[in-house]
C-alpha positions, -999 to +999 in steps of 0.1 A: -553-139+693-586-150+679-580-160+643-617-166+636-625-129+639-594-110+627-594-079+605-563-063+590-567-029+572-545-003+557-563+030+549-565+067+554-586+086+580-615+104+564-617+130+592-601+138+625-608+112+651-633+119+679-617+111+712-634+112+746-628+101+781-654+075+791-641+068+826-613+080+848-582+079+825-598+056+799-604+070+765-622+058+733-615+070+698-640+068+670-631+074+633-635+061+598-609+050+573-611+045+536-595+016+518-593+014+480-590-016+457-589-016+419-615-035+401-616-043+364-644-027+345-644-037+309-608-033+299-595-009+326-590-009+363-609+016+383-606+025+420-634+013+444-633+029+479-648+013+510-654+031+543-649+013+577-660+025+611-632+021+636-631+021+675-600+022+695-599+020+733-574+028+761-537+030+749-547+027+712-571+056+716-543+077+730-520+068+701-548+079+677-554+111+696-517+120+695-507+109+660-537+106+637-554+134+618-575+135+587-556+119+558-532+099+581-524+064+568-531+038+594-523+001+596-545-018+621-554-052+634-587-057+651-619-076+652-653-071+635-681-063+659-718-057+652-742-040+676-777-026+678-788+006+696-818+029+698-815+064+684-831+095+698-863+088+678-866+053+692-855+037+660-832+007+660-798+013+644-774-014+633-737-007+633-707-028+623-673-016+635-637-027+636-625-027+673-587-021+673-562-045+689-532-028+674-527+004+654-498+023+637-504+058+624-480+068+596-480+105+589-466+115+555-435+137+555-442+173+549 
């Protein structure tokens, strides 16, 4: 494990994951999760929500596809990755994502 680039998050999916097959039998799942912390504003604590772009490959993508839907709580370990790509208009876009090494989807009991 690379301890210099390690991310651990617990959060909830903001929407259903987008899963696609990129090569024979290999899948990728893209989704976002929200994490919340409480920050003190004057004399009271208020929630502050952060959104994180997540990418899961292979077996982790299959777990996400089978067990995760909007609202699912996830616990994940991964690494932070930044990349640049060109959109349809020729503009450069910069993206920072967490690439999953391990994920647990915890659905709430109905």
